[in-house]
MIDREN-630517 format. One record per residue (C-alpha): residue in one letter; x, y, z. Coordinates in pm, whole numbers, padded with zeros to 5 digits, always signed. Example, Ala and Ser with C-alpha at 12.3 -4.5 7.8 and 13.67 -1.06 7.14 Angstrom:
BEGIN
A+01230-00450+00780/S+01367-00106+00714/
//
This chain:
BEGIN
X+03203+03935+02491/X+03414+03617+02477/X+03180+03320+02443/X+03466+03072+02409/X+03527+02742+02580/X+03893+02806+02645/X+03895+03150+02803/X+03534+03267+02789/X+03181+03224+02917/X+03128+02874+02775/X+03422+02752+02982/X+03260+02902+03291/X+02936+02717+03209/X+03125+02388+03178/X+03284+02432+03521/X+02951+02527+03679/X+02775+02217+03546/X+03060+01987+03652/X+03041+02122+04004/X+02842+01888+04230/X+02663+02183+04391/X+02311+02205+04238/X+02314+02580+04287/X+02603+02595+04043/X+02392+02406+03788/X+02128+02678+03807/X+02392+02946+03756/X+02533+02746+03467/X+02193+02718+03301/X+02128+03091+03338/X+02468+03172+03186/X+02411+02918+02908/X+02082+03086+02815/X+02253+03425+02818/X+02522+03302+02577/X+02259+03140+02353/X+02091+03477+02307/X+02419+03634+02194/X+02600+03351+02018/X+02492+03410+01659/X+02641+03758+01661/X+02975+03579+01703/X+03176+03546+01380/X+03433+03304+01524/X+03360+02938+01450/X+03660+02789+01631/X+03636+02520+01899/X+03842+02719+02149/X+03676+03059+02121/X+03369+03042+01904/X+03044+02881+01792/X+03183+02530+01743/X+03300+02520+02104/X+02971+02654+02239/X+02779+02399+02030/X+03010+02122+02156/X+02917+02235+02508/X+02544+02201+02430/X+02599+01854+02283/X+02818+01751+02578/X+02569+01866+02842/X+02297+01678+02653/X+02518+01367+02633/X+02577+01377+03009/X+02205+01439+03077/X+02252+01783+03228/X+02014+01918+02962/X+01685+01755+02866/X+01679+01865+02503/X+01676+01736+02147/X+02027+01830+02040/X+01955+01752+01674/X+01683+02016+01663/X+01880+02278+01855/X+02205+02224+01663/X+02063+02159+01317/X+02169+02495+01172/X+02510+02473+01340/X+02563+02125+01196/X+02496+02255+00846/X+02738+02543+00890/X+03012+02326+01040/X+02978+02081+00748/X+03061+02372+00514/X+03350+02487+00734/X+03493+02135+00738/X+03502+02110+00360/X+03644+02461+00331/X+03922+02388+00583/X+04014+02056+00426/X+04035+02233+00091/X+04315+02457+00218/X+04677+02369+00145/X+04777+02346+00511/X+04485+02380+00753/X+04565+02421+01122/X+04597+02085+01296/X+04439+02228+01612/X+04143+02355+01409/X+04098+02009+01250/X+04112+01846+01594/X+03851+02092+01718/X+03618+01984+01436/X+03677+01621+01536/X+03569+01712+01889/X+03245+01859+01757/X+03146+01582+01518/X+03240+01310+01767/X+03014+01441+02043/X+02737+01503+01788/X+02776+01149+01658/X+02744+01023+02016/X+02430+01226+02090/X+02115+01014+02107/X+01776+01171+02035/X+01422+01039+02004/X+01333+00988+01638/X+01682+01085+01525/X+01755+01113+01155/X+01984+00842+01015/X+02120+01079+00752/X+02235+01329+01014/X+02429+01054+01193/X+02571+00947+00858/X+02682+01304+00782/X+02857+01328+01118/X+03043+01000+01065/X+03138+01092+00707/X+03281+01425+00823/X+03479+01237+01088/X+03611+00999+00821/X+03726+01294+00608/X+03897+01456+00906/X+04059+01127+01012/X+04186+01074+00657/X+04346+01417+00661/X+04511+01356+00999/X+04648+01017+00897/X+04781+01163+00572/X+04953+01434+00779/X+05122+01167+00994/X+05229+00967+00690/X+05374+01280+00531/X+05573+01353+00847/X+05702+00996+00857/X+05822+01019+00495/X+06002+01341+00578/X+06364+01275+00671/X+06357+01570+00914/X+06068+01567+01159/X+06061+01889+01358/X+05971+01891+01728/X+05646+02066+01627/X+05559+01788+01383/X+05651+01523+01641/X+05424+01676+01904/X+05141+01729+01652/X+05159+01370+01530/X+05153+01234+01886/X+04856+01458+01970/X+04676+01323+01664/X+04744+00962+01769/X+04585+01027+02108/X+04280+01182+01940/X+04245+00896+01691/X+04277+00634+01965/X+04010+00808+02172/X+03780+00846+01873/X+03796+00480+01774/X+03635+00394+02106/X+03318+00550+01966/X+03333+00520+01587/X+03478+00253+01357/X+03721+00388+01099/X+03853+00137+00844/X+04180-00026+00957/X+04302+00265+01166/X+04382+00045+01467/X+04647-00142+01269/X+04800+00188+01160/X+04790+00331+01511/X+05026+00076+01661/X+05269+00115+01370/X+05265+00492+01412/X+05329+00461+01786/X+05631+00239+01724/X+05768+00476+01461/X+05759+00781+01688/X+05905+00592+01983/X+06197+00478+01766/X+06232+00830+01626/X+06259+00979+01974/X+06510+00719+02090/X+06726+00768+01780/X+06709+01145+01815/X+06819+01130+02178/X+07125+00926+02080/X+07238+01086+01753/X+07146+01455+01777/X+07399+01688+01936/X+07130+01954+01976/X+06872+01719+02127/X+06663+01875+02402/X+06412+01633+02550/X+06204+01920+02695/X+06075+02015+02351/X+05947+01660+02300/X+05787+01623+02645/X+05426+01683+02546/X+05458+01448+02250/X+05587+01171+02477/X+05297+01226+02716/X+05044+01211+02431/X+05200+00883+02325/X+05198+00747+02680/X+04829+00827+02735/X+04745+00690+02392/X+04933+00364+02451/X+04757+00318+02785/X+04417+00397+02634/X+04472+00150+02347/X+04617-00112+02584/X+04953-00130+02405/X+05114-00256+02724/X+05466-00317+02591/X+05476+00025+02426/X+05332+00184+02739/X+05610+00043+02954/X+05873+00154+02704/X+05732+00507+02699/X+05713+00516+03076/X+06082+00423+03095/X+06174+00689+02836/X+05962+00954+03006/X+06099+00889+03353/X+06451+00933+03214/X+06341+01261+03052/X+06316+01426+03393/X+06104+01658+03607/X+05913+01833+03329/X+05767+01498+03225/X+05697+01373+03577/X+05539+01697+03699/X+05315+01748+03398/X+04938+01724+03460/X+04910+01457+03190/X+05152+01233+03378/X+04955+01284+03699/X+04640+01172+03517/X+04823+00873+03374/X+04976+00765+03704/X+04645+00797+03896/X+04810+00994+04169/X+04585+01157+04425/X+04471+01439+04204/X+04195+01696+04254/X+04031+01739+03914/X+03837+02041+04044/X+04168+02229+04044/X+04218+02177+03671/X+04215+02477+03441/X+03946+02474+03171/X+04209+02394+02906/X+04325+02087+03097/X+03971+01972+03168/X+03876+02006+02801/X+04182+01805+02710/X+04063+01516+02927/X+03703+01534+02808/X+03800+01522+02442/X+04105+01292+02444/X+04124+01045+02727/X+03902+00781+02883/X+04004+00864+03238/X+03796+00753+03538/X+03689+01118+03571/X+03571+01131+03213/X+03389+00798+03201/X+03252+00762+03554/X+03236+01083+03753/X+03047+01305+03513/
//
């Protein structure tokens, strides 16, 4: 049984609850209870396919008032386990960036949860874990910047991280990260422009997602000059950029969010303050 958010039952629950039909909410609740009975036999703790993702779903549904629960009580044991996983992952030489970003998703929604009589120390633990994860991500970006050869993979990862950091700072204060964010944006814009001019093997398609992460991030952080520069660069990049679902979200085209795949919907819910994310849910 796949309980995952990305391709499993938890993703189905998310879609059912976000459907405006109340009958779907009842189906979603029944499926949620079914997963809850089976979840602790799952050995996968990833955000995409395991316990972290299912627990994020519980915290999200509580945050959006679909569930009338005390999320601190329900997720207490999960919190404790995810704390341990966080320290273990950060202790590795090169932890997966996507896994680190998944942990950010979890701790951010848990930090945002509000419960009656909530424990200050639990909130503090959530924010401290976020600080540790943010520190790792910023160090990763700085390491890539010092590297004279940034691969397309590193470029796209760094841009994805910038979008996540910009989204997260809307909800939690993290030192002087806002000052660093604008400098990082400028660096990767200049890197892309230089690469497009000097590299004989340059293929803008392999940088498309990175550019879109940067564009959404610049818009979200209200870096208007950088946003316009990125829009100009992206429009020159061609159809792959202009037809991408991220560009459609950015440009506010007439866009039916109900047609989104679970992966795309999760991307919006965990990265971008779109009208759908902030108002319609």
